All heavy atoms as atom14 arrays in JSON, in Angstrom:
{
  "sequence": "MTTQLLIAYGVLWATLMKPLLERAQLIPASCARCGKRFERRELGEPICRCARR",
  "atom14_mask": [
    [1, 1, 1, 1, 1, 1, 1, 1, 0, 0, 0, 0, 0, 0],
    [1, 1, 1, 1, 1, 1, 1, 0, 0, 0, 0, 0, 0, 0],
    [1, 1, 1, 1, 1, 1, 1, 0, 0, 0, 0, 0, 0, 0],
    [1, 1, 1, 1, 1, 1, 1, 1, 1, 0, 0, 0, 0, 0],
    [1, 1, 1, 1, 1, 1, 1, 1, 0, 0, 0, 0, 0, 0],
    [1, 1, 1, 1, 1, 1, 1, 1, 0, 0, 0, 0, 0, 0],
    [1, 1, 1, 1, 1, 1, 1, 1, 0, 0, 0, 0, 0, 0],
    [1, 1, 1, 1, 1, 0, 0, 0, 0, 0, 0, 0, 0, 0],
    [1, 1, 1, 1, 1, 1, 1, 1, 1, 1, 1, 1, 0, 0],
    [1, 1, 1, 1, 0, 0, 0, 0, 0, 0, 0, 0, 0, 0],
    [1, 1, 1, 1, 1, 1, 1, 0, 0, 0, 0, 0, 0, 0],
    [1, 1, 1, 1, 1, 1, 1, 1, 0, 0, 0, 0, 0, 0],
    [1, 1, 1, 1, 1, 1, 1, 1, 1, 1, 1, 1, 1, 1],
    [1, 1, 1, 1, 1, 0, 0, 0, 0, 0, 0, 0, 0, 0],
    [1, 1, 1, 1, 1, 1, 1, 0, 0, 0, 0, 0, 0, 0],
    [1, 1, 1, 1, 1, 1, 1, 1, 0, 0, 0, 0, 0, 0],
    [1, 1, 1, 1, 1, 1, 1, 1, 0, 0, 0, 0, 0, 0],
    [1, 1, 1, 1, 1, 1, 1, 1, 1, 0, 0, 0, 0, 0],
    [1, 1, 1, 1, 1, 1, 1, 0, 0, 0, 0, 0, 0, 0],
    [1, 1, 1, 1, 1, 1, 1, 1, 0, 0, 0, 0, 0, 0],
    [1, 1, 1, 1, 1, 1, 1, 1, 0, 0, 0, 0, 0, 0],
    [1, 1, 1, 1, 1, 1, 1, 1, 1, 0, 0, 0, 0, 0],
    [1, 1, 1, 1, 1, 1, 1, 1, 1, 1, 1, 0, 0, 0],
    [1, 1, 1, 1, 1, 0, 0, 0, 0, 0, 0, 0, 0, 0],
    [1, 1, 1, 1, 1, 1, 1, 1, 1, 0, 0, 0, 0, 0],
    [1, 1, 1, 1, 1, 1, 1, 1, 0, 0, 0, 0, 0, 0],
    [1, 1, 1, 1, 1, 1, 1, 1, 0, 0, 0, 0, 0, 0],
    [1, 1, 1, 1, 1, 1, 1, 0, 0, 0, 0, 0, 0, 0],
    [1, 1, 1, 1, 1, 0, 0, 0, 0, 0, 0, 0, 0, 0],
    [1, 1, 1, 1, 1, 1, 0, 0, 0, 0, 0, 0, 0, 0],
    [1, 1, 1, 1, 1, 1, 0, 0, 0, 0, 0, 0, 0, 0],
    [1, 1, 1, 1, 1, 0, 0, 0, 0, 0, 0, 0, 0, 0],
    [1, 1, 1, 1, 1, 1, 1, 1, 1, 1, 1, 0, 0, 0],
    [1, 1, 1, 1, 1, 1, 0, 0, 0, 0, 0, 0, 0, 0],
    [1, 1, 1, 1, 0, 0, 0, 0, 0, 0, 0, 0, 0, 0],
    [1, 1, 1, 1, 1, 1, 1, 1, 1, 0, 0, 0, 0, 0],
    [1, 1, 1, 1, 1, 1, 1, 1, 1, 1, 1, 0, 0, 0],
    [1, 1, 1, 1, 1, 1, 1, 1, 1, 1, 1, 0, 0, 0],
    [1, 1, 1, 1, 1, 1, 1, 1, 1, 0, 0, 0, 0, 0],
    [1, 1, 1, 1, 1, 1, 1, 1, 1, 1, 1, 0, 0, 0],
    [1, 1, 1, 1, 1, 1, 1, 1, 1, 1, 1, 0, 0, 0],
    [1, 1, 1, 1, 1, 1, 1, 1, 1, 0, 0, 0, 0, 0],
    [1, 1, 1, 1, 1, 1, 1, 1, 0, 0, 0, 0, 0, 0],
    [1, 1, 1, 1, 0, 0, 0, 0, 0, 0, 0, 0, 0, 0],
    [1, 1, 1, 1, 1, 1, 1, 1, 1, 0, 0, 0, 0, 0],
    [1, 1, 1, 1, 1, 1, 1, 0, 0, 0, 0, 0, 0, 0],
    [1, 1, 1, 1, 1, 1, 1, 1, 0, 0, 0, 0, 0, 0],
    [1, 1, 1, 1, 1, 1, 0, 0, 0, 0, 0, 0, 0, 0],
    [1, 1, 1, 1, 1, 1, 1, 1, 1, 1, 1, 0, 0, 0],
    [1, 1, 1, 1, 1, 1, 0, 0, 0, 0, 0, 0, 0, 0],
    [1, 1, 1, 1, 1, 0, 0, 0, 0, 0, 0, 0, 0, 0],
    [1, 1, 1, 1, 1, 1, 1, 1, 1, 1, 1, 0, 0, 0],
    [1, 1, 1, 1, 1, 1, 1, 1, 1, 1, 1, 0, 0, 0]
  ],
  "atom14_positions": [
    [[81.34, 44.01, 106.83], [81.07, 45.24, 106.1], [82.37, 45.87, 105.58], [82.38, 46.42, 104.48], [80.33, 46.21, 107.03], [79.84, 47.43, 106.32], [78.51, 47.02, 105.23], [77.73, 48.54, 105.05], [0.0, 0.0, 0.0], [0.0, 0.0, 0.0], [0.0, 0.0, 0.0], [0.0, 0.0, 0.0], [0.0, 0.0, 0.0], [0.0, 0.0, 0.0]],
    [[83.42, 45.78, 106.32], [84.69, 46.37, 105.91], [85.24, 45.68, 104.67], [85.79, 46.34, 103.78], [85.72, 46.27, 107.06], [85.17, 46.88, 108.21], [87.0, 46.95, 106.69], [0.0, 0.0, 0.0], [0.0, 0.0, 0.0], [0.0, 0.0, 0.0], [0.0, 0.0, 0.0], [0.0, 0.0, 0.0], [0.0, 0.0, 0.0], [0.0, 0.0, 0.0]],
    [[85.08, 44.36, 104.59], [85.56, 43.62, 103.43], [84.82, 44.05, 102.17], [85.42, 44.19, 101.11], [85.38, 42.11, 103.65], [86.01, 41.75, 104.87], [85.95, 41.31, 102.52], [0.0, 0.0, 0.0], [0.0, 0.0, 0.0], [0.0, 0.0, 0.0], [0.0, 0.0, 0.0], [0.0, 0.0, 0.0], [0.0, 0.0, 0.0], [0.0, 0.0, 0.0]],
    [[83.52, 44.27, 102.28], [82.74, 44.7, 101.13], [83.18, 46.08, 100.65], [83.27, 46.33, 99.44], [81.25, 44.72, 101.48], [80.67, 43.34, 101.72], [79.24, 43.41, 102.19], [78.76, 44.46, 102.61], [78.57, 42.26, 102.16], [0.0, 0.0, 0.0], [0.0, 0.0, 0.0], [0.0, 0.0, 0.0], [0.0, 0.0, 0.0], [0.0, 0.0, 0.0]],
    [[83.46, 46.97, 101.55], [83.95, 48.3, 101.17], [85.33, 48.22, 100.54], [85.63, 48.94, 99.6], [83.98, 49.22, 102.39], [82.62, 49.69, 102.89], [82.79, 50.48, 104.18], [81.92, 50.53, 101.85], [0.0, 0.0, 0.0], [0.0, 0.0, 0.0], [0.0, 0.0, 0.0], [0.0, 0.0, 0.0], [0.0, 0.0, 0.0], [0.0, 0.0, 0.0]],
    [[86.17, 47.35, 101.06], [87.5, 47.18, 100.5], [87.42, 46.63, 99.08], [88.14, 47.1, 98.19], [88.31, 46.23, 101.39], [89.77, 46.07, 101.03], [90.49, 47.41, 101.13], [90.41, 45.04, 101.93], [0.0, 0.0, 0.0], [0.0, 0.0, 0.0], [0.0, 0.0, 0.0], [0.0, 0.0, 0.0], [0.0, 0.0, 0.0], [0.0, 0.0, 0.0]],
    [[86.54, 45.68, 98.83], [86.36, 45.13, 97.48], [85.82, 46.2, 96.54], [86.29, 46.36, 95.42], [85.45, 43.89, 97.52], [86.17, 42.74, 98.23], [85.03, 43.48, 96.12], [85.3, 41.54, 98.5], [0.0, 0.0, 0.0], [0.0, 0.0, 0.0], [0.0, 0.0, 0.0], [0.0, 0.0, 0.0], [0.0, 0.0, 0.0], [0.0, 0.0, 0.0]],
    [[84.83, 46.96, 97.0], [84.25, 48.02, 96.17], [85.3, 49.09, 95.85], [85.37, 49.58, 94.72], [83.07, 48.66, 96.88], [0.0, 0.0, 0.0], [0.0, 0.0, 0.0], [0.0, 0.0, 0.0], [0.0, 0.0, 0.0], [0.0, 0.0, 0.0], [0.0, 0.0, 0.0], [0.0, 0.0, 0.0], [0.0, 0.0, 0.0], [0.0, 0.0, 0.0]],
    [[86.13, 49.43, 96.81], [87.2, 50.41, 96.59], [88.22, 49.88, 95.59], [88.68, 50.61, 94.72], [87.87, 50.75, 97.91], [89.0, 51.75, 97.77], [88.74, 53.08, 97.52], [90.32, 51.34, 97.87], [89.77, 54.0, 97.37], [91.35, 52.24, 97.72], [91.07, 53.57, 97.48], [92.1, 54.45, 97.33], [0.0, 0.0, 0.0], [0.0, 0.0, 0.0]],
    [[88.54, 48.6, 95.68], [89.48, 47.98, 94.75], [88.96, 47.98, 93.33], [89.7, 48.25, 92.38], [0.0, 0.0, 0.0], [0.0, 0.0, 0.0], [0.0, 0.0, 0.0], [0.0, 0.0, 0.0], [0.0, 0.0, 0.0], [0.0, 0.0, 0.0], [0.0, 0.0, 0.0], [0.0, 0.0, 0.0], [0.0, 0.0, 0.0], [0.0, 0.0, 0.0]],
    [[87.69, 47.68, 93.16], [87.07, 47.68, 91.82], [87.05, 49.1, 91.25], [87.37, 49.3, 90.08], [85.65, 47.08, 91.88], [84.9, 47.31, 90.59], [85.71, 45.6, 92.21], [0.0, 0.0, 0.0], [0.0, 0.0, 0.0], [0.0, 0.0, 0.0], [0.0, 0.0, 0.0], [0.0, 0.0, 0.0], [0.0, 0.0, 0.0], [0.0, 0.0, 0.0]],
    [[86.7, 50.06, 92.06], [86.7, 51.46, 91.61], [88.1, 51.9, 91.21], [88.29, 52.53, 90.17], [86.16, 52.37, 92.72], [86.15, 53.86, 92.41], [85.2, 54.16, 91.26], [85.78, 54.65, 93.63], [0.0, 0.0, 0.0], [0.0, 0.0, 0.0], [0.0, 0.0, 0.0], [0.0, 0.0, 0.0], [0.0, 0.0, 0.0], [0.0, 0.0, 0.0]],
    [[89.1, 51.57, 92.02], [90.48, 51.92, 91.72], [90.93, 51.3, 90.4], [91.53, 51.96, 89.57], [91.38, 51.45, 92.87], [92.8, 51.78, 92.66], [93.4, 52.97, 92.9], [93.81, 50.9, 92.16], [94.74, 52.89, 92.58], [95.02, 51.63, 92.12], [93.82, 49.58, 91.75], [96.21, 51.07, 91.68], [95.01, 49.03, 91.31], [96.17, 49.76, 91.29]],
    [[90.64, 50.02, 90.2], [91.04, 49.34, 88.96], [90.34, 49.95, 87.74], [90.93, 50.07, 86.67], [90.73, 47.85, 89.06], [0.0, 0.0, 0.0], [0.0, 0.0, 0.0], [0.0, 0.0, 0.0], [0.0, 0.0, 0.0], [0.0, 0.0, 0.0], [0.0, 0.0, 0.0], [0.0, 0.0, 0.0], [0.0, 0.0, 0.0], [0.0, 0.0, 0.0]],
    [[89.08, 50.32, 87.91], [88.32, 50.91, 86.81], [88.89, 52.28, 86.41], [88.93, 52.62, 85.23], [86.84, 51.08, 87.22], [86.33, 49.8, 87.6], [86.01, 51.64, 86.1], [0.0, 0.0, 0.0], [0.0, 0.0, 0.0], [0.0, 0.0, 0.0], [0.0, 0.0, 0.0], [0.0, 0.0, 0.0], [0.0, 0.0, 0.0], [0.0, 0.0, 0.0]],
    [[89.33, 53.06, 87.37], [89.83, 54.4, 87.08], [91.3, 54.42, 86.65], [91.72, 55.36, 85.98], [89.66, 55.29, 88.31], [88.22, 55.59, 88.71], [88.19, 56.41, 89.98], [87.47, 56.31, 87.61], [0.0, 0.0, 0.0], [0.0, 0.0, 0.0], [0.0, 0.0, 0.0], [0.0, 0.0, 0.0], [0.0, 0.0, 0.0], [0.0, 0.0, 0.0]],
    [[92.06, 53.42, 87.0], [93.49, 53.43, 86.68], [93.76, 53.26, 85.18], [94.67, 53.89, 84.64], [94.23, 52.34, 87.46], [94.46, 52.71, 88.9], [95.25, 54.31, 89.12], [96.85, 54.01, 88.44], [0.0, 0.0, 0.0], [0.0, 0.0, 0.0], [0.0, 0.0, 0.0], [0.0, 0.0, 0.0], [0.0, 0.0, 0.0], [0.0, 0.0, 0.0]],
    [[93.0, 52.43, 84.49], [93.26, 52.19, 83.06], [93.15, 53.48, 82.25], [94.07, 53.82, 81.5], [92.34, 51.12, 82.51], [92.67, 50.75, 81.07], [91.84, 49.57, 80.62], [92.24, 49.09, 79.26], [91.92, 49.98, 78.18], [0.0, 0.0, 0.0], [0.0, 0.0, 0.0], [0.0, 0.0, 0.0], [0.0, 0.0, 0.0], [0.0, 0.0, 0.0]],
    [[92.07, 54.25, 82.37], [92.02, 55.51, 81.6], [93.12, 56.51, 82.0], [93.64, 57.23, 81.15], [90.65, 56.09, 81.92], [89.85, 54.96, 82.41], [90.8, 54.0, 83.02], [0.0, 0.0, 0.0], [0.0, 0.0, 0.0], [0.0, 0.0, 0.0], [0.0, 0.0, 0.0], [0.0, 0.0, 0.0], [0.0, 0.0, 0.0], [0.0, 0.0, 0.0]],
    [[93.49, 56.54, 83.27], [94.54, 57.45, 83.69], [95.89, 57.05, 83.1], [96.67, 57.91, 82.68], [94.63, 57.48, 85.22], [93.48, 58.18, 85.93], [93.62, 58.03, 87.44], [93.42, 59.64, 85.55], [0.0, 0.0, 0.0], [0.0, 0.0, 0.0], [0.0, 0.0, 0.0], [0.0, 0.0, 0.0], [0.0, 0.0, 0.0], [0.0, 0.0, 0.0]],
    [[96.17, 55.76, 83.06], [97.42, 55.29, 82.48], [97.44, 55.51, 80.96], [98.48, 55.82, 80.39], [97.65, 53.82, 82.81], [97.94, 53.52, 84.28], [97.97, 52.02, 84.52], [99.23, 54.18, 84.72], [0.0, 0.0, 0.0], [0.0, 0.0, 0.0], [0.0, 0.0, 0.0], [0.0, 0.0, 0.0], [0.0, 0.0, 0.0], [0.0, 0.0, 0.0]],
    [[96.28, 55.37, 80.31], [96.2, 55.66, 78.87], [96.4, 57.14, 78.61], [97.09, 57.53, 77.67], [94.85, 55.21, 78.31], [94.71, 53.72, 78.18], [93.34, 53.29, 77.69], [92.45, 54.15, 77.52], [93.16, 52.08, 77.47], [0.0, 0.0, 0.0], [0.0, 0.0, 0.0], [0.0, 0.0, 0.0], [0.0, 0.0, 0.0], [0.0, 0.0, 0.0]],
    [[95.81, 57.97, 79.43], [95.94, 59.43, 79.27], [97.39, 59.88, 79.45], [97.87, 60.78, 78.76], [95.04, 60.13, 80.28], [95.07, 61.6, 80.25], [94.11, 62.13, 79.26], [94.03, 63.58, 79.43], [93.68, 64.38, 78.48], [93.32, 63.89, 77.33], [93.63, 65.65, 78.68], [0.0, 0.0, 0.0], [0.0, 0.0, 0.0], [0.0, 0.0, 0.0]],
    [[98.1, 59.25, 80.38], [99.5, 59.57, 80.62], [100.42, 58.9, 79.6], [101.62, 59.08, 79.65], [99.9, 59.13, 82.02], [0.0, 0.0, 0.0], [0.0, 0.0, 0.0], [0.0, 0.0, 0.0], [0.0, 0.0, 0.0], [0.0, 0.0, 0.0], [0.0, 0.0, 0.0], [0.0, 0.0, 0.0], [0.0, 0.0, 0.0], [0.0, 0.0, 0.0]],
    [[99.85, 58.14, 78.7], [100.55, 57.43, 77.64], [101.58, 56.43, 78.18], [102.64, 56.24, 77.62], [101.2, 58.39, 76.66], [100.19, 59.23, 75.93], [100.81, 60.2, 74.95], [102.01, 60.36, 74.91], [99.97, 60.83, 74.15], [0.0, 0.0, 0.0], [0.0, 0.0, 0.0], [0.0, 0.0, 0.0], [0.0, 0.0, 0.0], [0.0, 0.0, 0.0]],
    [[101.23, 55.8, 79.31], [102.06, 54.75, 79.87], [101.68, 53.38, 79.31], [102.5, 52.48, 79.26], [101.97, 54.73, 81.4], [102.47, 56.0, 82.08], [102.2, 55.94, 83.56], [103.94, 56.19, 81.81], [0.0, 0.0, 0.0], [0.0, 0.0, 0.0], [0.0, 0.0, 0.0], [0.0, 0.0, 0.0], [0.0, 0.0, 0.0], [0.0, 0.0, 0.0]],
    [[100.4, 53.25, 78.91], [99.93, 52.05, 78.23], [99.19, 52.51, 76.97], [98.65, 53.61, 76.93], [99.01, 51.18, 79.12], [97.76, 51.94, 79.55], [99.76, 50.65, 80.32], [96.74, 51.08, 80.29], [0.0, 0.0, 0.0], [0.0, 0.0, 0.0], [0.0, 0.0, 0.0], [0.0, 0.0, 0.0], [0.0, 0.0, 0.0], [0.0, 0.0, 0.0]],
    [[99.19, 51.7, 75.91], [98.5, 52.11, 74.68], [96.98, 52.08, 74.85], [96.44, 51.26, 75.6], [98.96, 51.09, 73.65], [99.36, 49.9, 74.44], [99.86, 50.42, 75.76], [0.0, 0.0, 0.0], [0.0, 0.0, 0.0], [0.0, 0.0, 0.0], [0.0, 0.0, 0.0], [0.0, 0.0, 0.0], [0.0, 0.0, 0.0], [0.0, 0.0, 0.0]],
    [[96.3, 52.97, 74.15], [94.85, 53.01, 74.18], [94.29, 51.76, 73.5], [94.86, 51.27, 72.53], [94.33, 54.26, 73.48], [0.0, 0.0, 0.0], [0.0, 0.0, 0.0], [0.0, 0.0, 0.0], [0.0, 0.0, 0.0], [0.0, 0.0, 0.0], [0.0, 0.0, 0.0], [0.0, 0.0, 0.0], [0.0, 0.0, 0.0], [0.0, 0.0, 0.0]],
    [[93.17, 51.27, 74.02], [92.54, 50.08, 73.44], [91.03, 50.29, 73.36], [90.46, 51.09, 74.08], [92.87, 48.84, 74.27], [92.42, 49.0, 75.59], [0.0, 0.0, 0.0], [0.0, 0.0, 0.0], [0.0, 0.0, 0.0], [0.0, 0.0, 0.0], [0.0, 0.0, 0.0], [0.0, 0.0, 0.0], [0.0, 0.0, 0.0], [0.0, 0.0, 0.0]],
    [[90.42, 49.54, 72.47], [88.98, 49.63, 72.23], [88.21, 49.05, 73.43], [88.57, 48.01, 73.96], [88.64, 48.85, 70.96], [86.89, 48.82, 70.57], [0.0, 0.0, 0.0], [0.0, 0.0, 0.0], [0.0, 0.0, 0.0], [0.0, 0.0, 0.0], [0.0, 0.0, 0.0], [0.0, 0.0, 0.0], [0.0, 0.0, 0.0], [0.0, 0.0, 0.0]],
    [[87.15, 49.72, 73.83], [86.34, 49.24, 74.94], [85.52, 48.03, 74.54], [85.18, 47.19, 75.38], [85.42, 50.36, 75.43], [0.0, 0.0, 0.0], [0.0, 0.0, 0.0], [0.0, 0.0, 0.0], [0.0, 0.0, 0.0], [0.0, 0.0, 0.0], [0.0, 0.0, 0.0], [0.0, 0.0, 0.0], [0.0, 0.0, 0.0], [0.0, 0.0, 0.0]],
    [[85.19, 47.91, 73.25], [84.35, 46.82, 72.79], [85.15, 45.52, 72.6], [84.77, 44.48, 73.11], [83.67, 47.19, 71.49], [82.72, 46.1, 70.99], [82.13, 46.44, 69.65], [81.22, 47.57, 69.79], [80.64, 48.17, 68.77], [80.88, 47.78, 67.54], [79.82, 49.18, 68.96], [0.0, 0.0, 0.0], [0.0, 0.0, 0.0], [0.0, 0.0, 0.0]],
    [[86.25, 45.58, 71.87], [86.98, 44.35, 71.54], [88.29, 44.2, 72.3], [88.85, 43.11, 72.34], [87.24, 44.27, 70.04], [88.36, 45.53, 69.42], [0.0, 0.0, 0.0], [0.0, 0.0, 0.0], [0.0, 0.0, 0.0], [0.0, 0.0, 0.0], [0.0, 0.0, 0.0], [0.0, 0.0, 0.0], [0.0, 0.0, 0.0], [0.0, 0.0, 0.0]],
    [[88.81, 45.29, 72.88], [90.04, 45.22, 73.65], [91.32, 45.29, 72.84], [92.41, 45.24, 73.4], [0.0, 0.0, 0.0], [0.0, 0.0, 0.0], [0.0, 0.0, 0.0], [0.0, 0.0, 0.0], [0.0, 0.0, 0.0], [0.0, 0.0, 0.0], [0.0, 0.0, 0.0], [0.0, 0.0, 0.0], [0.0, 0.0, 0.0], [0.0, 0.0, 0.0]],
    [[91.21, 45.42, 71.53], [92.41, 45.51, 70.69], [92.89, 46.95, 70.62], [92.13, 47.88, 70.85], [92.11, 45.0, 69.28], [91.79, 43.52, 69.24], [91.54, 43.08, 67.82], [91.15, 41.6, 67.79], [90.78, 41.19, 66.43], [0.0, 0.0, 0.0], [0.0, 0.0, 0.0], [0.0, 0.0, 0.0], [0.0, 0.0, 0.0], [0.0, 0.0, 0.0]],
    [[94.15, 47.14, 70.27], [94.72, 48.48, 70.14], [94.17, 49.18, 68.91], [93.73, 48.55, 67.96], [96.23, 48.38, 70.02], [96.89, 47.87, 71.26], [98.38, 47.83, 71.08], [99.01, 47.34, 72.29], [100.16, 46.74, 72.31], [100.83, 46.56, 71.19], [100.67, 46.32, 73.45], [0.0, 0.0, 0.0], [0.0, 0.0, 0.0], [0.0, 0.0, 0.0]],
    [[94.23, 50.5, 68.93], [93.77, 51.3, 67.79], [94.84, 51.4, 66.71], [94.52, 51.58, 65.54], [93.37, 52.7, 68.24], [92.14, 52.72, 69.09], [92.2, 53.18, 70.39], [90.92, 52.26, 68.62], [91.06, 53.21, 71.18], [89.79, 52.29, 69.4], [89.86, 52.76, 70.7], [0.0, 0.0, 0.0], [0.0, 0.0, 0.0], [0.0, 0.0, 0.0]],
    [[96.11, 51.35, 67.1], [97.21, 51.48, 66.14], [98.17, 50.31, 66.3], [98.35, 49.79, 67.38], [97.97, 52.78, 66.4], [97.12, 54.01, 66.2], [97.89, 55.29, 66.51], [99.06, 55.18, 66.94], [97.33, 56.36, 66.33], [0.0, 0.0, 0.0], [0.0, 0.0, 0.0], [0.0, 0.0, 0.0], [0.0, 0.0, 0.0], [0.0, 0.0, 0.0]],
    [[98.82, 49.94, 65.19], [99.8, 48.86, 65.21], [101.11, 49.33, 65.79], [101.54, 50.45, 65.57], [100.06, 48.35, 63.8], [98.93, 47.57, 63.22], [99.36, 46.99, 61.87], [98.3, 46.17, 61.34], [97.36, 46.6, 60.52], [97.38, 47.84, 60.11], [96.42, 45.78, 60.1], [0.0, 0.0, 0.0], [0.0, 0.0, 0.0], [0.0, 0.0, 0.0]],
    [[101.77, 48.46, 66.53], [103.14, 48.72, 66.97], [104.11, 47.91, 66.13], [105.24, 48.3, 65.97], [103.31, 48.35, 68.43], [102.61, 49.33, 69.34], [103.1, 49.17, 70.72], [102.65, 50.32, 71.5], [103.08, 50.57, 72.69], [103.94, 49.78, 73.27], [102.65, 51.62, 73.33], [0.0, 0.0, 0.0], [0.0, 0.0, 0.0], [0.0, 0.0, 0.0]],
    [[103.67, 46.76, 65.62], [104.48, 45.92, 64.77], [103.68, 45.57, 63.52], [102.45, 45.5, 63.57], [104.89, 44.64, 65.5], [105.77, 44.86, 66.7], [106.12, 43.57, 67.4], [105.8, 42.49, 66.86], [106.7, 43.64, 68.49], [0.0, 0.0, 0.0], [0.0, 0.0, 0.0], [0.0, 0.0, 0.0], [0.0, 0.0, 0.0], [0.0, 0.0, 0.0]],
    [[104.35, 45.31, 62.44], [103.71, 44.96, 61.19], [102.94, 43.65, 61.35], [103.45, 42.68, 61.87], [104.75, 44.82, 60.09], [104.22, 44.65, 58.67], [103.39, 45.87, 58.27], [105.35, 44.47, 57.7], [0.0, 0.0, 0.0], [0.0, 0.0, 0.0], [0.0, 0.0, 0.0], [0.0, 0.0, 0.0], [0.0, 0.0, 0.0], [0.0, 0.0, 0.0]],
    [[101.7, 43.64, 60.93], [100.87, 42.45, 60.99], [100.09, 42.28, 62.28], [99.33, 41.33, 62.43], [0.0, 0.0, 0.0], [0.0, 0.0, 0.0], [0.0, 0.0, 0.0], [0.0, 0.0, 0.0], [0.0, 0.0, 0.0], [0.0, 0.0, 0.0], [0.0, 0.0, 0.0], [0.0, 0.0, 0.0], [0.0, 0.0, 0.0], [0.0, 0.0, 0.0]],
    [[100.26, 43.17, 63.22], [99.55, 43.08, 64.5], [98.07, 43.41, 64.27], [97.73, 44.35, 63.55], [100.17, 44.07, 65.48], [99.57, 44.01, 66.85], [100.25, 45.0, 67.8], [100.96, 45.89, 67.32], [100.06, 44.86, 68.99], [0.0, 0.0, 0.0], [0.0, 0.0, 0.0], [0.0, 0.0, 0.0], [0.0, 0.0, 0.0], [0.0, 0.0, 0.0]],
    [[97.13, 42.66, 64.86], [95.72, 42.96, 64.69], [95.35, 44.27, 65.39], [95.89, 44.59, 66.45], [95.01, 41.79, 65.34], [95.99, 41.21, 66.29], [97.34, 41.48, 65.72], [0.0, 0.0, 0.0], [0.0, 0.0, 0.0], [0.0, 0.0, 0.0], [0.0, 0.0, 0.0], [0.0, 0.0, 0.0], [0.0, 0.0, 0.0], [0.0, 0.0, 0.0]],
    [[94.45, 45.03, 64.77], [93.98, 46.3, 65.35], [92.46, 46.29, 65.41], [91.8, 45.44, 64.82], [94.47, 47.51, 64.54], [93.97, 47.43, 63.11], [95.97, 47.64, 64.6], [94.19, 48.68, 62.3], [0.0, 0.0, 0.0], [0.0, 0.0, 0.0], [0.0, 0.0, 0.0], [0.0, 0.0, 0.0], [0.0, 0.0, 0.0], [0.0, 0.0, 0.0]],
    [[91.91, 47.25, 66.09], [90.46, 47.37, 66.25], [89.81, 47.77, 64.92], [90.28, 48.69, 64.24], [90.14, 48.43, 67.3], [88.38, 48.81, 67.43], [0.0, 0.0, 0.0], [0.0, 0.0, 0.0], [0.0, 0.0, 0.0], [0.0, 0.0, 0.0], [0.0, 0.0, 0.0], [0.0, 0.0, 0.0], [0.0, 0.0, 0.0], [0.0, 0.0, 0.0]],
    [[88.75, 47.1, 64.58], [87.99, 47.45, 63.37], [86.52, 47.71, 63.69], [85.69, 47.69, 62.82], [88.11, 46.32, 62.35], [89.51, 46.14, 61.84], [89.58, 45.02, 60.86], [90.93, 44.92, 60.34], [91.25, 45.08, 59.07], [90.31, 45.29, 58.19], [92.49, 44.99, 58.68], [0.0, 0.0, 0.0], [0.0, 0.0, 0.0], [0.0, 0.0, 0.0]],
    [[86.21, 47.96, 64.95], [84.83, 48.17, 65.38], [84.2, 49.39, 64.71], [83.04, 49.37, 64.33], [84.76, 48.33, 66.89], [85.22, 46.85, 67.8], [0.0, 0.0, 0.0], [0.0, 0.0, 0.0], [0.0, 0.0, 0.0], [0.0, 0.0, 0.0], [0.0, 0.0, 0.0], [0.0, 0.0, 0.0], [0.0, 0.0, 0.0], [0.0, 0.0, 0.0]],
    [[84.95, 50.47, 64.56], [84.41, 51.72, 63.99], [84.27, 51.63, 62.47], [83.56, 52.43, 61.88], [85.32, 52.89, 64.35], [0.0, 0.0, 0.0], [0.0, 0.0, 0.0], [0.0, 0.0, 0.0], [0.0, 0.0, 0.0], [0.0, 0.0, 0.0], [0.0, 0.0, 0.0], [0.0, 0.0, 0.0], [0.0, 0.0, 0.0], [0.0, 0.0, 0.0]],
    [[84.91, 50.67, 61.84], [84.88, 50.57, 60.38], [83.69, 49.78, 59.86], [83.48, 49.7, 58.68], [86.17, 49.92, 59.88], [87.37, 50.75, 60.16], [88.58, 50.12, 59.59], [89.77, 50.86, 60.03], [90.98, 50.42, 59.93], [91.21, 49.23, 59.44], [91.98, 51.15, 60.34], [0.0, 0.0, 0.0], [0.0, 0.0, 0.0], [0.0, 0.0, 0.0]],
    [[82.94, 49.18, 60.73], [81.79, 48.36, 60.3], [80.61, 49.17, 59.94], [80.31, 50.2, 60.28], [81.42, 47.35, 61.39], [82.5, 46.32, 61.57], [82.09, 45.32, 62.58], [83.22, 44.44, 62.8], [83.3, 43.56, 63.74], [82.31, 43.42, 64.57], [84.33, 42.81, 63.88], [0.0, 0.0, 0.0], [0.0, 0.0, 0.0], [0.0, 0.0, 0.0]]
  ]
}
């Protein structure tokens, strides 16, 4: 039972860390659907086009 709780806690922690790191601007924001960034950092880099369809 303890292992199952530890796994569930780990999944919850991983799920909550990404939005917190994006909010703190430590990692760039990315699309939930395709996983690509919303803005380019380098010329020619692919970006999210999900909202443009």
